[in-house]
N, C-alpha and C positions, 0 to 999 in steps of 0.2 A: 424476523431478522433478514436482510436480503443477502444472498450468497455472491458478494461483490467485494473483492477487496478493493481496502479502504486507500492504497498507496498507488496502486496501478490501474485500478479501475477492472481488472478482469473477472466477469462473469459465466455464467454457465453458457456453453454451446451445446447445438443439438447434433445428431447424426442418426446412424440405421446400427440396430444391432444386425448382424447377418448369420442365419442359422447355417449349418451344414447342408443343407437345402437350398441353402440361396434364400431361404426368405427373409423380408425386411422388416422391421417394426422400429419405429422413431424411440429413440433414447436420448437421455440429457449428461453429456460432460461435465460436473462440477468441477469448479478449481478446489484444491487443497489449501483450504483456508485453516489459520490457526489463529489462537487467541495468542497474543503476545505483548508484552511490557518490553518498551524500547524506551533507551534515556536520551534526552536531549543534553548535550554538553553545555551549548551556550545560555537554556533556560535552568540547568541545575535541576531537573526534576523528570519523574518517568510518566509515560502517557501508554495507555492499553489501548491496543489497535486488533483487527481482525485483518489481517493480511494473508496472503498467500505465500507458499514455501518460496515460492519464485523470487517474491519481490522481499523477504527477510534475506535471502542468498544476494540480491542486490543493493541492500542497506548496507550489507557488512563488505561488499566489494567496494561501495562507494566511500567508506569510511564513517558511517553513523547515519542516524537520522536526518541531522541538520544538512548534511552534505547532499543528500539524497532528496529531500524536500526543497532545497535550494535550486536542483537541476530539473524536477518535476514538473511537468505542466498541469496548470491549475484545473483543466478540463477533466482531469483524469481523477484527481484527488476528492475524496468526500468533504461532505462541510466539517467534519472534527480534524482533519487531515492539514485541510485549509487555513483553519484557526490557528493551528501550530505553525504552520508555515508562515502567516502573518506575524505571529508573536516572536519567531525567531530573527524574521528581518528586522521587526522593529526594536528587539534588544540589541541585536550584531549592529544595528545602524546608532543606538544610542552609547553603545560600549566605543566604536568608531569617533563619536564626538566628541568623547569624554578625554580619548588620548590623543 
């Protein structure tokens, strides 16, 4: 399982461990990923995603999964999140056509 956020595309970064003697060795900074279940209001179902804590705060700030995905760039989203985004767009356009 890759260590990449499904919503923001945030992945591992590299840097240095620096000792007291100023010796430098390479290290990795891993994102804080959590397995989370998010609810979609338009589709009326929940989705399990592996997202970072920062992305979870962003989803809450924007008002839910549907609104977050509407503003998200397609290049940052995983294949699973892209499927969800297209399904939400399709169902919302269908709902607009019916009203």
